[in-house]
C-alpha positions, -999 to 999 in steps of 0.1 A, spaced: -182 22 -91 -155 5 -111 -147 -31 -104 -111 -21 -100 -118 6 -74 -127 4 -38 -135 33 -15 -136 27 23 -133 46 55 -97 49 65 -101 29 97 -85 -4 109 -118 -23 104 -115 -16 66 -82 -35 62 -97 -69 57 -120 -56 30 -91 -40 12 -71 -72 14 -100 -93 1 -106 -68 -28 -69 -71 -39 -66 -109 -33 -97 -115 -54 -80 -98 -84 -47 -117 -78 -64 -151 -74 -81 -147 -108 -47 -146 -123 -33 -175 -104 -9 -154 -84 17 -176 -65 15 -177 -28 49 -160 -21 40 -130 -42 5 -129 -27 20 -127 8 45 -100 -2 16 -79 -17 -5 -86 14 22 -73 37 28 -42 15 -9 -34 14 -12 -38 52 18 -15 59 5 12 35 -31 10 47 -21 11 84 -1 43 77 -32 59 60 -56 52 89 -30 59 115 -16 92 102 -34 108 72 -64 123 90 -53 128 126 -83 122 149 -108 125 120 -120 97 99 -115 102 62 -118 80 31 -92 59 14 -95 48 -22 -77 17 -36 -73 10 -73 -61 -24 -84 -52 -31 -120 -37 -62 -136 -15 -57 -166 -7 -85 -190 26 -75 -207 43 -86 -185 18 -100 -160 19 -75 -131 -3 -58 -106 -5 -20 -100 -21 -9 -68 -28 28 -59 -37 41 -25 -53 76 -25 -63 97 5 -71 133 11 -52 135 44 -22 157 51 5 155 25 31 129 34 57 113 11 68 80 29 96 76 2 114 107 15 122 89 48 157 75 49 160 38 45 161 19 78 195 5 88 187 -32 92 223 -42 99 223 -34 137 208 -55 164 184 -28 174 168 -20 140 134 -35 151 133 -8 179 138 20 154 111 46 154 90 42 122 101 37 86 103 -1 87 70 -7 70 78 14 40 113 -2 39 96 -36 36 74 -22 8 103 -8 -11 123 -41 -8 94 -64 -18 77 -45 -46 92 -39 -81 83 -2 -80 70 23 -54 60 58 -64 45 87 -45 29 120 -57 6 146 -42 -19 157 -67 -53 175 -66 -52 175 -28 -45 138 -26 -17 115 -15 -12 89 -42 11 60 -34 15 34 -62 31 0 -59 38 -24 -87 47 -61 -86 53 -87 -114 31 -117 -110 
């Protein structure tokens, strides 16, 4: 298995291992704390969506790829699952201007991901959901 690839069961108990896997890569490049926290939050929101919705009542696998690029220094993280096709980017952005936006049904997690990452991309390919986030370090 590649040192940039982690495959885990898509369950809540795997979240800490996914976070540790990514943080280890970021710490090796001296990632600043604010950026690390933004990436941590994005990873949590995406992984929670995978284990909550991708496989229904079944337990499937989630694959996480983490690559550090040097020109410019940035991280690209891909999340792959074989669950039902779902493009979170199709969901309309959450209206955060009203006083009740925290009570809105869904969509806030991906809204945070889109606002804090430099790029977010989704595709469904070869029977897999592939969500990619990118952040300059």
